[in-house]
N, C-alpha and C positions, 0 to 999 in steps of 0.2 A: 503494499500499500504506500511505503515511504515513497520508493521509487515511482510509483505511478502517479503520487502527487507532485514529486522533483519534474518529472517529464512534461507534465500537465503545466506547470509554473514556466518551464523554459518555453513551450508551445506558445502560452499566454504572451510572454514577452516578446515573440517574435510578432505574434497577432496584433500586437498592440502597436509595434514599430510600423507593420502595414497601415493599421489604421492612420498612424499620425501623419503616415506620406499621402494617404489617399486626399484627407481630410484638406492636408495643407496645399495639394494641389487644386483642388475643387476650390477652396476659397480664393484662390490666386486668380482662377477662371471666371470669378464675379465681376460683372463690368463695374466699373466706376472707382474712382480714385479715393482710397481711403483717407489720404493726408487733405485732399480738398475737402470730402464731407466732413472730417473733423474740422478743419479751419475754418470751413464755412463758403458761401456763395460768392462774399466779398471780400475774401482775403486776397491779398496781392500772391502774383506767382513766386515771389521771391519769400514769403512768410510759408506758402505751400511747399517749396522745394526745401525749406530749411525745415520743417516740420516731416518731411518725408526722410531727410537724412536723419533727425533723430531718433525716427521710428525705427532705422534701420532698412526700409523700402526701396532704397536707390541701391541696395546690392544684390546681387544674381539671385536667383532663386534658390540655387543649390547651397550657397555660402548661408543664406536667410535660413534655408533646414537645418542646415550642420548646426549653425546656431541653437536653434531651437531645441536639438536633440541634445547638445553639450551641458544646456541650462536644465532640462528634463532629467538627466541624470544626477543632478545636483538638488532635484526637488524643487525646481523651480521652474513654474509655467509661465514665467514673464509677467508683465505688467498690463492691464487694460489702459489702451489707446485714449478710451473716453475720460476714465477717472483718475487714470495713472494709480491704481491702488495694485496690489498684487493679485494675480488672478486666482491663485489657492486661496486668498482671504475671501474673495467674493463667492467662489464656489460653493467653499466650507460654510458662509453665511445663508446661503440659499438650499443647500444640501437637506438639511432637516425638514424643511416643508415638503420638499419633494418624496423624501422617504416616507414620512408618515402618512402621506395620501397616497403612494404605492403600498405600504403597509395595509392601510384600513381598505383598500380597494381589494386587494389580494384576500382577504380576510373575507370580505363580502363574497367575492366570485368564488374562492374556495369552498366556502359553507353551502351557498346556493347552487353552485354547480354539482359538487359530489351529492348532495341531497336529491336534487333532481335527477342526476343520472341515474343513483340507486333505486330510486322510486319508480323511474322509468322501466329499468329494466326487471325489477321484480313483477312489473303489470305491464309485459308485453302487447303491444295492439289494443290497450285501453286506451278510453278519452284522455288520459293523465300524459299517455307515452305520445300521442299525437299532438296534444298542444305543448308537451315538452320540443318535440322535433320542429313546431312550428316557432317557438321561442327561440331556437337555437340559430335556425336561420335567419331569423329576424336580428338576432345578436352579432352574428357574424359578417351580417351586409350591411349593418347601419354604421355610416361615418361618425368619427367621434365628434368632431365640430358640430356636425347638423343635431346629433342627440343633444348634444350639450346647448345649440341654441334652445334646440323645442322645450326641453327642462326648464331655461329659465324661463321662456315665455309662458309656460304652463303653471309652474308652482312660484316663480317669484314676481313675474309681472302680474298675473291675472288674479291669481291665489294668493298671493304676497305671504306665503306660508314659510318662505326660507330665503336667506339673502340670494341675490345675484351675483355677487363678486366678494373677492377677500377670504381672508382666514382669520378675521377678528372675534368670530362669534361661534360657539361649538355648533349652531346648526349650518356653517358653512361649509362644512365638510360634506353635507348629504350629497348634495345636486354634482361637484366632482368626482366624489369617491363611484356613486351609482353610474355616471358618465364612463367613467375608465375601468369600471369593471363589468360594464355590459358585453363586450366582446369576448373576455375571459371567460364569463359564468358559460357562455354558449360553447366554447372549445373545451371546456372542463368536462361540462354535463355531457356533451356527445362523446369523450372519450370515456368517462366512467360508465356509461351506459353500454357502450362498444366491449370495454374490458370484463364487467359484471356479467353481460350475457354469454361469453364463453367460460368464464370461471362457474357458473351455477349450473352447468350442464357436467362439471366434471366428477369425476368418482366420490372424492373426499366430500363433495358437497352434497351429495345424495346419500353418502353415509352417513352426514351429519342430520340430515333430515331425517333418516331410518331410526336413529337413536333416539328421537323423539326431542332433542335440541329445541330451545324458543328459538321463533323465527329470528329475534333480534340477533342471538348470536349465531347462526349461522350466516345471517347477511353481513352483518360487521365484522365478526372474528374469523370466519372462514373465507367467504367470498369475498368481501373488501379487501381483506390485508393480503390476500394472494394476486388481486386484481389493481393494486395499488402502484406498480413500478411505473405502467405507462403514465397513471394518472399523475405520478409524482415528476415525470419527465414534463409534462403539459403545466405542471404548477411552477415549475424551475422556469420555464421557458415564458410562461406568461407572467411570471413578476419581472423578469428584465424586460418584457415587452412593454409593462405597466410603467417602467421609468422611462422607456422611451417614446411610450405614449403620451407621457404625461407633458410634452412639449406643446401639442395641441390643447388638452384639456386645460392646462395652465394659460395659455393665453386666451383661451375663450371667456375662463373664469377670473382672470385677473390674477392668479395664484401666484405666491412671491416664491418660486422655486427656481432652480436651474433651466427647465425648460422653457420659462418666460424669459430667463438672465440669456440662452442661447440665441432665440428670436428676436430679441432687442438688438442682440451684439449681431447678428448677422445682417439686418437693416443698416446697423451703423459702420459695417465693416470693421468691426473689431475682432481682428484676427485671434490674437492670444486667447481672448476668453471663449471664443467659438472652439479653439482647437482644445483650449484644458476643458470644457464640459463633455465634448466628443470624448476624450481620453476617459474621463470619469465614468462617464456612462459605458464605454466599452468594459472598462475595467470590472465593474460592477457585475455585468452580465458575463464576463468570462468567469469570475470568482462563482457566481452562482451556479454555473453549469458545474464547476469543480465541485461544488458543495454536494449538488443531485448526485454527482456521479459516487462520490463517495458514500451517500445514503442508501444507494443500493445495496452495496455488500452488506450493510446492517440490517436492511429489511429482508433480505434474500441471502440466505447463507451460502447457496450453490452459486454465485456469483463471486469469482476470484478474479484481481486483478494483477497479471504477472508481467 
């Protein structure tokens, strides 16, 4: 296991290197001069040229990227070209809001998705099964930004039950978390239903029924436990997707997280902040996948990593 984790960490470092290169190149392909945007339309060409030199934008792209990597190896993500504050400080200040939103959405998605999938699998071809299939189709087809706007219109504007934006009230979590969880609920429910249907026809489940065990024990202790491996994969991937999907959700609900910070930085051509946020997203996603793989071995003793 130790060797496997070490190999995965080395692969993660290589992956992050590739991510940093792709993001760096994509940002520099965007139209517009960051120095002109920061200096303003009324700034003189001399001021813009001076700012471009100060930010290092007059250097070749290869040299800019090597400088970025050198600073990254020392834990320095650079400084924001807008606020002149360290990028790491700005990301860490916004990161808790994003993680809290993703965790709440994951709890909601996991609880609702697993429960709906188990009930649909134990009642195949029933009305609840058909309604679950219809609901999952709705969930995977609905764009996050459109669902968020519809929830704001209905619950915040028309009925005035919850705030439309911000995170300064306990009820401010309701709409963003439901919006962010909708897609994950659908995927988790579909995977849980599919895995449960396979397990429920296994010999050990029929043996448990034949022994006269309680329905709850057969379903959750015998069937769900053995069907949980693929569900765990979806849970891990969806939690990483929730962190990435928070970009749109935070923009719709004016949520002060790193997703909204990245959107604002893209429009401002704040390259260091965008690169820092993407690297943080990628790092969390890779680590989540590693944790999920390690959990496999604890949930199923038959799985070994050599």
